[in-house]
N, C-alpha and C positions, 0 to 999 in steps of 0.2 A: 648369576648364582649368588645368593647371600652368604654371609660368613658362616652361619650354622651349617648350610649345605656343603660348603667347602671343607669344613672340619669333619663332617660326617663322611664325605667322600674320601678324604685323606686317611681316616681311620679304616674305613671299610676296604680300602685297597690292600690292607695288610691283615685281613681277617679271613679265617676259614670257618665255614659253618659246620658244626658237628650235628648231623641229623639225629643221632641217637639221644643226645642230651639237650639239644637246643642251644648249646653254648656257642658264642661267637668267639672263636679262639684267635688270639693275637699271634701273628707269625713274625712280628718284628722284634726289635731289641727288648731286653728286660733289664731289671735293676741288678742282675747278677745273683750269686748264691749265698752271699754273706750278709749278716746283720738284719736290722729291722727294715722291712719293706723288700726283702730279698725275693726275687722271682716274679715281681709284678711288671706288667708291660710298661714300657716307656717310649716316648716319642718326643720329637722336637716340635714346638708350636710357638710361633712368634719369638724365636730365639731362646726359648727356655725348654728345659727337659721336664716333661710332665708325665704323670701317671695316666695311662690311656683310659682306664675304667672311670676315673674321676672326670676326665675330659668328656667322655661319652655321656655320663650322667648329667653333668652341668649343661652340656649342649642340648640334651633332650628334655631335662626336667628343671633346670635352673640351679641356683646357688645352694651350696651345702652349708648350713649354719655351723658356727665354730664348735659347738658342743656335740656335733654329729659326725659320723663317718660312714663309709660304705662297707657293707658286709657282703661277701660273696656267698649268697645263699646256696648256690650250686657247688660250693667248696672248690672251685677251680680258679686259681689266681690269674690264669691267662684269659679268662672269660671277660669280655668287655660289653656284653649285652645289657643295656640299661632297662631291663624288664624285671618286675618284682620276683619272678622265679629265679633270677640270677643275681641281681644287685638290689640291696635294700638299704635305705638310710636309717641308721640306728645310733644309739648312744655308744660311746666307747665301752661302757660296762656291758651292755647287751652283746656287743661284738666279741668281747673277751669271753663271756659266758658261752656263747655259741661255738667259739673256737675250741674251748676246753671240752665241750660236749662232743664235738666232732672228733677230737683226738681220742677221747675215751671210746667212742663208737668204733674208731679205726682199730684200737687195741683189742677190743672185744672180737672184731672180725678176724684178727690175726690169730687169736687164741684157739 
């Protein structure tokens, strides 16, 4: 088994498939509830704590350039599925715009 297969197997051992949304829900540890990056899946890989959604993306699609980041298109921080309906590589600005649009949409639904 090659390195990519081992990483995929390690991640998938802690994933629950959500049939309704198609999300791959991380069931392992997260970054906690406070501060930037709160609530994102975390795992240990080669002695470092890493973000699982980023690991899955780079494992399946390759390097993320410095001016790009991943957006959870599905709006679920626990989703680690490296598929365009769930994760998309975007600019920081695009990610911020989408985050604000999602917050506004959520407020409208609550009203």
